[in-house]
MARGU-305707 format. One record per residue (C-alpha): residue number from 1; y, z, x; residue in three letters; chain. Coordinates in nm, 4 decimals, always signed. Layout:
N
<node><resi>NUM</resi><y>Y</y><z>Z</z><x>X</x><resn>ALA</resn><chain>A</chain></node>
...
This chain:
198
<node><resi>1</resi><y>-7.1560</y><z>+1.6297</z><x>-4.5855</x><resn>MET</resn><chain>A</chain></node>
<node><resi>2</resi><y>-6.8328</y><z>+1.4369</z><x>-4.6296</x><resn>ARG</resn><chain>A</chain></node>
<node><resi>3</resi><y>-6.6314</y><z>+1.4148</z><x>-4.3105</x><resn>LEU</resn><chain>A</chain></node>
<node><resi>4</resi><y>-6.2536</y><z>+1.4102</z><x>-4.3323</x><resn>ALA</resn><chain>A</chain></node>
<node><resi>5</resi><y>-6.0636</y><z>+1.1362</z><x>-4.1538</x><resn>ARG</resn><chain>A</chain></node>
<node><resi>6</resi><y>-5.9770</y><z>+1.2282</z><x>-3.7936</x><resn>MET</resn><chain>A</chain></node>
<node><resi>7</resi><y>-5.6088</y><z>+1.2203</z><x>-3.6882</x><resn>PRO</resn><chain>A</chain></node>
<node><resi>8</resi><y>-5.6961</y><z>+1.0762</z><x>-3.3435</x><resn>PHE</resn><chain>A</chain></node>
<node><resi>9</resi><y>-5.8798</y><z>+0.7858</z><x>-3.1872</x><resn>THR</resn><chain>A</chain></node>
<node><resi>10</resi><y>-6.1555</y><z>+0.8018</z><x>-2.9277</x><resn>GLY</resn><chain>A</chain></node>
<node><resi>11</resi><y>-6.4760</y><z>+1.0053</z><x>-2.9117</x><resn>PRO</resn><chain>A</chain></node>
<node><resi>12</resi><y>-6.2913</y><z>+1.3330</z><x>-2.8583</x><resn>PHE</resn><chain>A</chain></node>
<node><resi>13</resi><y>-5.9466</y><z>+1.4909</z><x>-2.8653</x><resn>PHE</resn><chain>A</chain></node>
<node><resi>14</resi><y>-5.8151</y><z>+1.6965</z><x>-2.5725</x><resn>ASP</resn><chain>A</chain></node>
<node><resi>15</resi><y>-5.6320</y><z>+1.9623</z><x>-2.7754</x><resn>THR</resn><chain>A</chain></node>
<node><resi>16</resi><y>-5.4756</y><z>+2.1258</z><x>-2.4689</x><resn>TYR</resn><chain>A</chain></node>
<node><resi>17</resi><y>-5.3754</y><z>+1.7956</z><x>-2.3050</x><resn>GLY</resn><chain>A</chain></node>
<node><resi>18</resi><y>-5.5391</y><z>+1.8959</z><x>-1.9764</x><resn>ILE</resn><chain>A</chain></node>
<node><resi>19</resi><y>-5.6760</y><z>+1.5512</z><x>-1.9011</x><resn>GLY</resn><chain>A</chain></node>
<node><resi>20</resi><y>-6.0466</y><z>+1.5910</z><x>-1.9666</x><resn>PHE</resn><chain>A</chain></node>
<node><resi>21</resi><y>-6.2051</y><z>+1.2475</z><x>-1.9375</x><resn>ALA</resn><chain>A</chain></node>
<node><resi>22</resi><y>-6.5321</y><z>+1.0618</z><x>-1.9149</x><resn>LEU</resn><chain>A</chain></node>
<node><resi>23</resi><y>-6.6647</y><z>+0.9808</z><x>-1.5691</x><resn>TYR</resn><chain>A</chain></node>
<node><resi>24</resi><y>-6.5208</y><z>+0.6507</z><x>-1.4443</x><resn>GLN</resn><chain>A</chain></node>
<node><resi>25</resi><y>-6.7114</y><z>+0.4831</z><x>-1.1592</x><resn>PRO</resn><chain>A</chain></node>
<node><resi>26</resi><y>-6.4824</y><z>+0.3655</z><x>-0.8821</x><resn>GLY</resn><chain>A</chain></node>
<node><resi>27</resi><y>-6.2032</y><z>+0.6069</z><x>-0.9803</x><resn>ARG</resn><chain>A</chain></node>
<node><resi>28</resi><y>-6.1098</y><z>+0.9579</z><x>-0.8702</x><resn>ASN</resn><chain>A</chain></node>
<node><resi>29</resi><y>-6.3038</y><z>+1.1933</z><x>-1.0984</x><resn>ASN</resn><chain>A</chain></node>
<node><resi>30</resi><y>-6.2142</y><z>+1.5614</z><x>-1.0655</x><resn>TRP</resn><chain>A</chain></node>
<node><resi>31</resi><y>-6.5199</y><z>+1.7762</z><x>-1.1292</x><resn>LYS</resn><chain>A</chain></node>
<node><resi>32</resi><y>-6.3814</y><z>+2.0400</z><x>-1.3659</x><resn>GLN</resn><chain>A</chain></node>
<node><resi>33</resi><y>-6.2013</y><z>+1.7823</z><x>-1.5820</x><resn>ARG</resn><chain>A</chain></node>
<node><resi>34</resi><y>-6.4908</y><z>+1.5373</z><x>-1.6156</x><resn>THR</resn><chain>A</chain></node>
<node><resi>35</resi><y>-6.7077</y><z>+1.5313</z><x>-1.9279</x><resn>VAL</resn><chain>A</chain></node>
<node><resi>36</resi><y>-7.0623</y><z>+1.5358</z><x>-1.7865</x><resn>ALA</resn><chain>A</chain></node>
<node><resi>37</resi><y>-7.2406</y><z>+1.5776</z><x>-2.1172</x><resn>GLY</resn><chain>A</chain></node>
<node><resi>38</resi><y>-7.2336</y><z>+1.6794</z><x>-2.4806</x><resn>VAL</resn><chain>A</chain></node>
<node><resi>39</resi><y>-7.4503</y><z>+1.9065</z><x>-2.6895</x><resn>SER</resn><chain>A</chain></node>
<node><resi>40</resi><y>-7.4191</y><z>+1.7473</z><x>-3.0325</x><resn>TRP</resn><chain>A</chain></node>
<node><resi>41</resi><y>-7.5160</y><z>+1.8551</z><x>-3.3829</x><resn>ASN</resn><chain>A</chain></node>
<node><resi>42</resi><y>-7.4822</y><z>+1.5289</z><x>-3.5728</x><resn>GLY</resn><chain>A</chain></node>
<node><resi>43</resi><y>-7.5551</y><z>+1.6879</z><x>-3.9105</x><resn>LEU</resn><chain>A</chain></node>
<node><resi>44</resi><y>-7.2676</y><z>+1.9340</z><x>-3.8928</x><resn>ASP</resn><chain>A</chain></node>
<node><resi>45</resi><y>-7.0399</y><z>+1.7246</z><x>-3.6690</x><resn>GLY</resn><chain>A</chain></node>
<node><resi>46</resi><y>-7.0204</y><z>+2.0018</z><x>-3.4056</x><resn>LYS</resn><chain>A</chain></node>
<node><resi>47</resi><y>-7.0160</y><z>+1.9374</z><x>-3.0317</x><resn>ALA</resn><chain>A</chain></node>
<node><resi>48</resi><y>-7.0015</y><z>+2.1299</z><x>-2.7062</x><resn>HIS</resn><chain>A</chain></node>
<node><resi>49</resi><y>-6.8650</y><z>+1.9059</z><x>-2.4321</x><resn>PHE</resn><chain>A</chain></node>
<node><resi>50</resi><y>-6.9367</y><z>+2.0343</z><x>-2.0816</x><resn>PHE</resn><chain>A</chain></node>
<node><resi>51</resi><y>-6.8420</y><z>+1.9503</z><x>-1.7234</x><resn>ASN</resn><chain>A</chain></node>
<node><resi>52</resi><y>-7.0836</y><z>+1.9082</z><x>-1.4275</x><resn>PRO</resn><chain>A</chain></node>
<node><resi>53</resi><y>-7.0835</y><z>+2.2855</z><x>-1.3715</x><resn>ASP</resn><chain>A</chain></node>
<node><resi>54</resi><y>-7.1975</y><z>+2.3429</z><x>-1.7310</x><resn>GLY</resn><chain>A</chain></node>
<node><resi>55</resi><y>-6.8669</y><z>+2.4923</z><x>-1.8479</x><resn>LEU</resn><chain>A</chain></node>
<node><resi>56</resi><y>-6.7763</y><z>+2.4104</z><x>-2.2077</x><resn>VAL</resn><chain>A</chain></node>
<node><resi>57</resi><y>-6.4591</y><z>+2.2054</z><x>-2.2489</x><resn>LEU</resn><chain>A</chain></node>
<node><resi>58</resi><y>-6.2250</y><z>+2.2695</z><x>-2.5435</x><resn>PRO</resn><chain>A</chain></node>
<node><resi>59</resi><y>-6.2516</y><z>+1.9234</z><x>-2.7012</x><resn>LEU</resn><chain>A</chain></node>
<node><resi>60</resi><y>-6.2648</y><z>+1.8223</z><x>-3.0661</x><resn>VAL</resn><chain>A</chain></node>
<node><resi>61</resi><y>-6.5338</y><z>+1.5610</z><x>-3.1421</x><resn>PRO</resn><chain>A</chain></node>
<node><resi>62</resi><y>-6.4898</y><z>+1.2510</z><x>-3.3541</x><resn>SER</resn><chain>A</chain></node>
<node><resi>63</resi><y>-6.8029</y><z>+1.2203</z><x>-3.5697</x><resn>PRO</resn><chain>A</chain></node>
<node><resi>64</resi><y>-6.7336</y><z>+0.8470</z><x>-3.6096</x><resn>TRP</resn><chain>A</chain></node>
<node><resi>65</resi><y>-6.6875</y><z>+0.7481</z><x>-3.2469</x><resn>GLU</resn><chain>A</chain></node>
<node><resi>66</resi><y>-6.8955</y><z>+1.0057</z><x>-3.0579</x><resn>LEU</resn><chain>A</chain></node>
<node><resi>67</resi><y>-7.2394</y><z>+0.8695</z><x>-3.1637</x><resn>PRO</resn><chain>A</chain></node>
<node><resi>68</resi><y>-7.1527</y><z>+0.5249</z><x>-3.0251</x><resn>THR</resn><chain>A</chain></node>
<node><resi>69</resi><y>-7.0399</y><z>+0.6790</z><x>-2.6955</x><resn>LEU</resn><chain>A</chain></node>
<node><resi>70</resi><y>-7.3624</y><z>+0.8799</z><x>-2.6742</x><resn>LEU</resn><chain>A</chain></node>
<node><resi>71</resi><y>-7.5755</y><z>+0.5691</z><x>-2.7298</x><resn>ARG</resn><chain>A</chain></node>
<node><resi>72</resi><y>-7.3848</y><z>+0.3627</z><x>-2.4742</x><resn>GLN</resn><chain>A</chain></node>
<node><resi>73</resi><y>-7.3328</y><z>+0.6171</z><x>-2.1949</x><resn>HIS</resn><chain>A</chain></node>
<node><resi>74</resi><y>-7.6221</y><z>+0.8619</z><x>-2.1994</x><resn>ARG</resn><chain>A</chain></node>
<node><resi>75</resi><y>-7.8265</y><z>+0.8903</z><x>-1.8834</x><resn>THR</resn><chain>A</chain></node>
<node><resi>76</resi><y>-8.0755</y><z>+1.1281</z><x>-2.0461</x><resn>ARG</resn><chain>A</chain></node>
<node><resi>77</resi><y>-8.1103</y><z>+1.3445</z><x>-2.3554</x><resn>MET</resn><chain>A</chain></node>
<node><resi>78</resi><y>-8.2785</y><z>+1.6727</z><x>-2.4434</x><resn>GLU</resn><chain>A</chain></node>
<node><resi>79</resi><y>-8.3565</y><z>+1.7430</z><x>-2.8111</x><resn>PRO</resn><chain>A</chain></node>
<node><resi>80</resi><y>-8.3270</y><z>+2.0997</z><x>-2.9434</x><resn>ALA</resn><chain>A</chain></node>
<node><resi>81</resi><y>-8.1167</y><z>+2.1974</z><x>-2.6419</x><resn>GLN</resn><chain>A</chain></node>
<node><resi>82</resi><y>-7.7614</y><z>+2.3326</z><x>-2.6172</x><resn>VAL</resn><chain>A</chain></node>
<node><resi>83</resi><y>-7.5836</y><z>+2.3436</z><x>-2.2812</x><resn>VAL</resn><chain>A</chain></node>
<node><resi>84</resi><y>-7.2643</y><z>+2.5232</z><x>-2.1962</x><resn>GLY</resn><chain>A</chain></node>
<node><resi>85</resi><y>-7.1195</y><z>+2.8477</z><x>-2.0704</x><resn>ALA</resn><chain>A</chain></node>
<node><resi>86</resi><y>-6.7765</y><z>+2.9982</z><x>-2.0250</x><resn>GLY</resn><chain>A</chain></node>
<node><resi>87</resi><y>-6.4826</y><z>+3.0993</z><x>-2.2392</x><resn>ALA</resn><chain>A</chain></node>
<node><resi>88</resi><y>-6.5232</y><z>+2.8176</z><x>-2.4945</x><resn>PHE</resn><chain>A</chain></node>
<node><resi>89</resi><y>-6.9010</y><z>+2.8458</z><x>-2.5371</x><resn>ALA</resn><chain>A</chain></node>
<node><resi>90</resi><y>-7.0363</y><z>+3.0010</z><x>-2.8514</x><resn>MET</resn><chain>A</chain></node>
<node><resi>91</resi><y>-7.2772</y><z>+3.2881</z><x>-2.7918</x><resn>THR</resn><chain>A</chain></node>
<node><resi>92</resi><y>-7.5505</y><z>+3.1224</z><x>-3.0001</x><resn>HIS</resn><chain>A</chain></node>
<node><resi>93</resi><y>-7.4234</y><z>+2.7783</z><x>-3.1044</x><resn>PRO</resn><chain>A</chain></node>
<node><resi>94</resi><y>-7.7596</y><z>+2.6765</z><x>-3.2459</x><resn>ALA</resn><chain>A</chain></node>
<node><resi>95</resi><y>-7.7944</y><z>+2.9926</z><x>-3.4534</x><resn>GLY</resn><chain>A</chain></node>
<node><resi>96</resi><y>-8.1421</y><z>+3.0309</z><x>-3.6001</x><resn>GLU</resn><chain>A</chain></node>
<node><resi>97</resi><y>-8.4327</y><z>+2.8497</z><x>-3.4414</x><resn>SER</resn><chain>A</chain></node>
<node><resi>98</resi><y>-8.4576</y><z>+2.6017</z><x>-3.7336</x><resn>SER</resn><chain>A</chain></node>
<node><resi>99</resi><y>-8.0933</y><z>+2.5079</z><x>-3.6709</x><resn>GLU</resn><chain>A</chain></node>
<node><resi>100</resi><y>-8.1562</y><z>+2.4539</z><x>-3.2999</x><resn>SER</resn><chain>A</chain></node>
<node><resi>101</resi><y>-8.3535</y><z>+2.1407</z><x>-3.3883</x><resn>ASN</resn><chain>A</chain></node>
<node><resi>102</resi><y>-8.0295</y><z>+1.9837</z><x>-3.5122</x><resn>HIS</resn><chain>A</chain></node>
<node><resi>103</resi><y>-7.8786</y><z>+1.9928</z><x>-3.1623</x><resn>TRP</resn><chain>A</chain></node>
<node><resi>104</resi><y>-7.9345</y><z>+1.7306</z><x>-2.8920</x><resn>VAL</resn><chain>A</chain></node>
<node><resi>105</resi><y>-7.7851</y><z>+1.7417</z><x>-2.5441</x><resn>THR</resn><chain>A</chain></node>
<node><resi>106</resi><y>-7.6788</y><z>+1.4093</z><x>-2.3949</x><resn>TYR</resn><chain>A</chain></node>
<node><resi>107</resi><y>-7.6047</y><z>+1.3783</z><x>-2.0242</x><resn>TRP</resn><chain>A</chain></node>
<node><resi>108</resi><y>-7.3373</y><z>+1.1157</z><x>-1.9590</x><resn>LEU</resn><chain>A</chain></node>
<node><resi>109</resi><y>-7.3277</y><z>+1.1434</z><x>-1.5798</x><resn>VAL</resn><chain>A</chain></node>
<node><resi>110</resi><y>-7.6143</y><z>+1.1306</z><x>-1.3333</x><resn>GLY</resn><chain>A</chain></node>
<node><resi>111</resi><y>-7.6725</y><z>+1.4097</z><x>-1.0833</x><resn>SER</resn><chain>A</chain></node>
<node><resi>112</resi><y>-7.5777</y><z>+1.1681</z><x>-0.8038</x><resn>ASP</resn><chain>A</chain></node>
<node><resi>113</resi><y>-7.2199</y><z>+1.1201</z><x>-0.9343</x><resn>ALA</resn><chain>A</chain></node>
<node><resi>114</resi><y>-6.9454</y><z>+1.1487</z><x>-0.6734</x><resn>ALA</resn><chain>A</chain></node>
<node><resi>115</resi><y>-6.6380</y><z>+1.3637</z><x>-0.7378</x><resn>TYR</resn><chain>A</chain></node>
<node><resi>116</resi><y>-6.3014</y><z>+1.3452</z><x>-0.5632</x><resn>ALA</resn><chain>A</chain></node>
<node><resi>117</resi><y>-6.3229</y><z>+1.7208</z><x>-0.4894</x><resn>ASN</resn><chain>A</chain></node>
<node><resi>118</resi><y>-6.5959</y><z>+1.6472</z><x>-0.2337</x><resn>CYS</resn><chain>A</chain></node>
<node><resi>119</resi><y>-6.4320</y><z>+1.6084</z><x>+0.1112</x><resn>PRO</resn><chain>A</chain></node>
<node><resi>120</resi><y>-6.6624</y><z>+1.3180</z><x>+0.2073</x><resn>GLU</resn><chain>A</chain></node>
<node><resi>121</resi><y>-6.5756</y><z>+1.1278</z><x>-0.1117</x><resn>VAL</resn><chain>A</chain></node>
<node><resi>122</resi><y>-6.2037</y><z>+1.1930</z><x>-0.0656</x><resn>TRP</resn><chain>A</chain></node>
<node><resi>123</resi><y>-6.2179</y><z>+1.0864</z><x>+0.3005</x><resn>THR</resn><chain>A</chain></node>
<node><resi>124</resi><y>-6.3751</y><z>+0.7550</z><x>+0.1974</x><resn>GLY</resn><chain>A</chain></node>
<node><resi>125</resi><y>-6.1028</y><z>+0.7071</z><x>-0.0636</x><resn>TYR</resn><chain>A</chain></node>
<node><resi>126</resi><y>-5.8274</y><z>+0.7871</z><x>+0.1877</x><resn>VAL</resn><chain>A</chain></node>
<node><resi>127</resi><y>-5.9670</y><z>+0.5407</z><x>+0.4416</x><resn>GLU</resn><chain>A</chain></node>
<node><resi>128</resi><y>-5.9775</y><z>+0.2624</z><x>+0.1812</x><resn>SER</resn><chain>A</chain></node>
<node><resi>129</resi><y>-5.6182</y><z>+0.3368</z><x>+0.0758</x><resn>GLN</resn><chain>A</chain></node>
<node><resi>130</resi><y>-5.4961</y><z>+0.3520</z><x>+0.4374</x><resn>VAL</resn><chain>A</chain></node>
<node><resi>131</resi><y>-5.6662</y><z>+0.0181</z><x>+0.5135</x><resn>ALA</resn><chain>A</chain></node>
<node><resi>132</resi><y>-5.4899</y><z>-0.1368</z><x>+0.2130</x><resn>ALA</resn><chain>A</chain></node>
<node><resi>133</resi><y>-5.1576</y><z>+0.0171</z><x>+0.3234</x><resn>GLU</resn><chain>A</chain></node>
<node><resi>134</resi><y>-5.2071</y><z>-0.1159</z><x>+0.6785</x><resn>ARG</resn><chain>A</chain></node>
<node><resi>135</resi><y>-5.2687</y><z>-0.4669</z><x>+0.5444</x><resn>LYS</resn><chain>A</chain></node>
<node><resi>136</resi><y>-4.9648</y><z>-0.4468</z><x>+0.3125</x><resn>ALA</resn><chain>A</chain></node>
<node><resi>137</resi><y>-4.7424</y><z>-0.3141</z><x>+0.5941</x><resn>ALA</resn><chain>A</chain></node>
<node><resi>138</resi><y>-4.8476</y><z>-0.5985</z><x>+0.8232</x><resn>GLU</resn><chain>A</chain></node>
<node><resi>139</resi><y>-4.7831</y><z>-0.8500</z><x>+0.5462</x><resn>HIS</resn><chain>A</chain></node>
<node><resi>140</resi><y>-4.4412</y><z>-0.7064</z><x>+0.4514</x><resn>ASN</resn><chain>A</chain></node>
<node><resi>141</resi><y>-4.3079</y><z>-0.6436</z><x>+0.8027</x><resn>TYR</resn><chain>A</chain></node>
<node><resi>142</resi><y>-4.1128</y><z>-0.9701</z><x>+0.8337</x><resn>VAL</resn><chain>A</chain></node>
<node><resi>143</resi><y>-3.9494</y><z>-0.9265</z><x>+0.4919</x><resn>ASP</resn><chain>A</chain></node>
<node><resi>144</resi><y>-3.8602</y><z>-0.5634</z><x>+0.5663</x><resn>ALA</resn><chain>A</chain></node>
<node><resi>145</resi><y>-3.6902</y><z>-0.6669</z><x>+0.8930</x><resn>ARG</resn><chain>A</chain></node>
<node><resi>146</resi><y>-3.4998</y><z>-0.9440</z><x>+0.7148</x><resn>ARG</resn><chain>A</chain></node>
<node><resi>147</resi><y>-3.3756</y><z>-0.7077</z><x>+0.4421</x><resn>ILE</resn><chain>A</chain></node>
<node><resi>148</resi><y>-3.2745</y><z>-0.4512</z><x>+0.7017</x><resn>SER</resn><chain>A</chain></node>
<node><resi>149</resi><y>-3.0783</y><z>-0.7143</z><x>+0.8962</x><resn>GLN</resn><chain>A</chain></node>
<node><resi>150</resi><y>-2.9027</y><z>-0.8442</z><x>+0.5822</x><resn>ARG</resn><chain>A</chain></node>
<node><resi>151</resi><y>-2.7984</y><z>-0.4937</z><x>+0.4896</x><resn>ALA</resn><chain>A</chain></node>
<node><resi>152</resi><y>-2.6756</y><z>-0.4505</z><x>+0.8475</x><resn>GLU</resn><chain>A</chain></node>
<node><resi>153</resi><y>-2.8935</y><z>-0.1428</z><x>+0.8967</x><resn>HIS</resn><chain>A</chain></node>
<node><resi>154</resi><y>-3.0612</y><z>-0.0506</z><x>+1.2182</x><resn>GLU</resn><chain>A</chain></node>
<node><resi>155</resi><y>-3.4349</y><z>-0.1136</z><x>+1.1917</x><resn>PRO</resn><chain>A</chain></node>
<node><resi>156</resi><y>-3.6162</y><z>+0.2095</z><x>+1.1164</x><resn>THR</resn><chain>A</chain></node>
<node><resi>157</resi><y>-3.9132</y><z>+0.1042</z><x>+1.3285</x><resn>CYS</resn><chain>A</chain></node>
<node><resi>158</resi><y>-3.9285</y><z>-0.0667</z><x>+1.6637</x><resn>ASP</resn><chain>A</chain></node>
<node><resi>159</resi><y>-4.1853</y><z>-0.3425</z><x>+1.6156</x><resn>GLY</resn><chain>A</chain></node>
<node><resi>160</resi><y>-4.4841</y><z>-0.4181</z><x>+1.3991</x><resn>LEU</resn><chain>A</chain></node>
<node><resi>161</resi><y>-4.7185</y><z>-0.1565</z><x>+1.5436</x><resn>SER</resn><chain>A</chain></node>
<node><resi>162</resi><y>-4.4685</y><z>+0.1268</z><x>+1.4811</x><resn>GLU</resn><chain>A</chain></node>
<node><resi>163</resi><y>-4.3974</y><z>-0.0081</z><x>+1.1307</x><resn>TRP</resn><chain>A</chain></node>
<node><resi>164</resi><y>-4.7704</y><z>-0.0015</z><x>+1.0498</x><resn>VAL</resn><chain>A</chain></node>
<node><resi>165</resi><y>-4.8138</y><z>+0.3453</z><x>+1.2050</x><resn>ARG</resn><chain>A</chain></node>
<node><resi>166</resi><y>-4.5244</y><z>+0.4941</z><x>+1.0052</x><resn>VAL</resn><chain>A</chain></node>
<node><resi>167</resi><y>-4.6478</y><z>+0.3432</z><x>+0.6789</x><resn>ASN</resn><chain>A</chain></node>
<node><resi>168</resi><y>-5.0093</y><z>+0.4547</z><x>+0.7254</x><resn>THR</resn><chain>A</chain></node>
<node><resi>169</resi><y>-4.8983</y><z>+0.8074</z><x>+0.8251</x><resn>GLU</resn><chain>A</chain></node>
<node><resi>170</resi><y>-4.6847</y><z>+0.8265</z><x>+0.5112</x><resn>ASP</resn><chain>A</chain></node>
<node><resi>171</resi><y>-4.9825</y><z>+0.7102</z><x>+0.3065</x><resn>CYS</resn><chain>A</chain></node>
<node><resi>172</resi><y>-5.2101</y><z>+0.9775</z><x>+0.4586</x><resn>ARG</resn><chain>A</chain></node>
<node><resi>173</resi><y>-4.9461</y><z>+1.2478</z><x>+0.4030</x><resn>ARG</resn><chain>A</chain></node>
<node><resi>174</resi><y>-4.9034</y><z>+1.1544</z><x>+0.0353</x><resn>MET</resn><chain>A</chain></node>
<node><resi>175</resi><y>-5.2798</y><z>+1.1426</z><x>-0.0207</x><resn>LEU</resn><chain>A</chain></node>
<node><resi>176</resi><y>-5.3261</y><z>+1.4814</z><x>+0.1503</x><resn>ARG</resn><chain>A</chain></node>
<node><resi>177</resi><y>-5.0632</y><z>+1.6305</z><x>-0.0812</x><resn>ALA</resn><chain>A</chain></node>
<node><resi>178</resi><y>-5.2321</y><z>+1.4711</z><x>-0.3837</x><resn>GLU</resn><chain>A</chain></node>
<node><resi>179</resi><y>-5.5723</y><z>+1.6103</z><x>-0.2799</x><resn>TYR</resn><chain>A</chain></node>
<node><resi>180</resi><y>-5.4359</y><z>+1.9622</z><x>-0.2331</x><resn>GLU</resn><chain>A</chain></node>
<node><resi>181</resi><y>-5.2509</y><z>+1.9476</z><x>-0.5669</x><resn>ARG</resn><chain>A</chain></node>
<node><resi>182</resi><y>-5.5508</y><z>+1.8114</z><x>-0.7614</x><resn>GLU</resn><chain>A</chain></node>
<node><resi>183</resi><y>-5.8002</y><z>+2.0532</z><x>-0.6033</x><resn>CYS</resn><chain>A</chain></node>
<node><resi>184</resi><y>-5.5731</y><z>+2.3478</z><x>-0.6858</x><resn>ALA</resn><chain>A</chain></node>
<node><resi>185</resi><y>-5.5406</y><z>+2.2219</z><x>-1.0440</x><resn>GLU</resn><chain>A</chain></node>
<node><resi>186</resi><y>-5.9180</y><z>+2.1819</z><x>-1.0724</x><resn>ASP</resn><chain>A</chain></node>
<node><resi>187</resi><y>-5.9676</y><z>+2.5389</z><x>-0.9475</x><resn>GLN</resn><chain>A</chain></node>
<node><resi>188</resi><y>-5.7184</y><z>+2.6692</z><x>-1.2065</x><resn>ARG</resn><chain>A</chain></node>
<node><resi>189</resi><y>-5.8984</y><z>+2.4768</z><x>-1.4815</x><resn>VAL</resn><chain>A</chain></node>
<node><resi>190</resi><y>-6.2364</y><z>+2.6124</z><x>-1.3653</x><resn>ALA</resn><chain>A</chain></node>
<node><resi>191</resi><y>-6.1090</y><z>+2.9696</z><x>-1.3728</x><resn>ALA</resn><chain>A</chain></node>
<node><resi>192</resi><y>-5.9651</y><z>+2.9188</z><x>-1.7215</x><resn>TRP</resn><chain>A</chain></node>
<node><resi>193</resi><y>-6.2895</y><z>+2.7635</z><x>-1.8507</x><resn>LEU</resn><chain>A</chain></node>
<node><resi>194</resi><y>-6.4829</y><z>+3.0610</z><x>-1.7105</x><resn>ARG</resn><chain>A</chain></node>
<node><resi>195</resi><y>-6.2449</y><z>+3.3006</z><x>-1.8875</x><resn>GLY</resn><chain>A</chain></node>
<node><resi>196</resi><y>-6.0913</y><z>+3.4378</z><x>-1.5689</x><resn>CYS</resn><chain>A</chain></node>
<node><resi>197</resi><y>-5.7224</y><z>+3.5257</z><x>-1.5552</x><resn>ALA</resn><chain>A</chain></node>
<node><resi>198</resi><y>-5.5162</y><z>+3.2917</z><x>-1.3378</x><resn>ALA</resn><chain>A</chain></node>
C-alpha cells in the first residue's frame, strides 16, 4: 500500500474544527472532546478515535505520525479489538473475522483521568485560580491606587481587602460562566456524536 502525502501535520486532523485533543495532564480536559483512545488498522491506515465514553470522533488519521503517538502515549492495548459507538462508528469496521486481526485498540488515557466536567475537578481548578488572583490583587493594589490617583479617578475600592474581594469575585464569576459555557458545549458535542438532533 502506498500512502499519499497528508495535507496536515500531527497525528490526526479535526475536520470539523471542534477542538478534539489529546488528554493534557494539568490542563482543563473536556470529556467529550478528549481523545481517550484509537482503534487502528495499520495495514489499511484506518482509525477510529474515541472519547472516554466510547463515542467515535470524526478525525482523520495521519499514518506517518499516529504510530509514534501510539507508542509514546498508550496506557494499554487490545489486539483484534475495535472500540467505538455513535454516529461516526462503522457498523462492522473490522469486517470479516480475518480482517479483525488487523485492528488494535490503544488506550491513551487511564481510567483515573480527571475531566473538567467533574464538579470536584472544576472546584479544585477554581480555587487554584482564585488563590492566584488573590495574590496578584494584593501585589497590584499599590500600583492600581497610584494609577487611579494619577488619572484623578475616585478609587473603585475602599482599601486592600475590598480590592481583593472584588477581584476574586470577578474571577469566580468569569470561571462560573466558562464552566457553564464549556459544559453546554460538551453536551452538544456528545449529542451530535451519538447522532441525536440538537
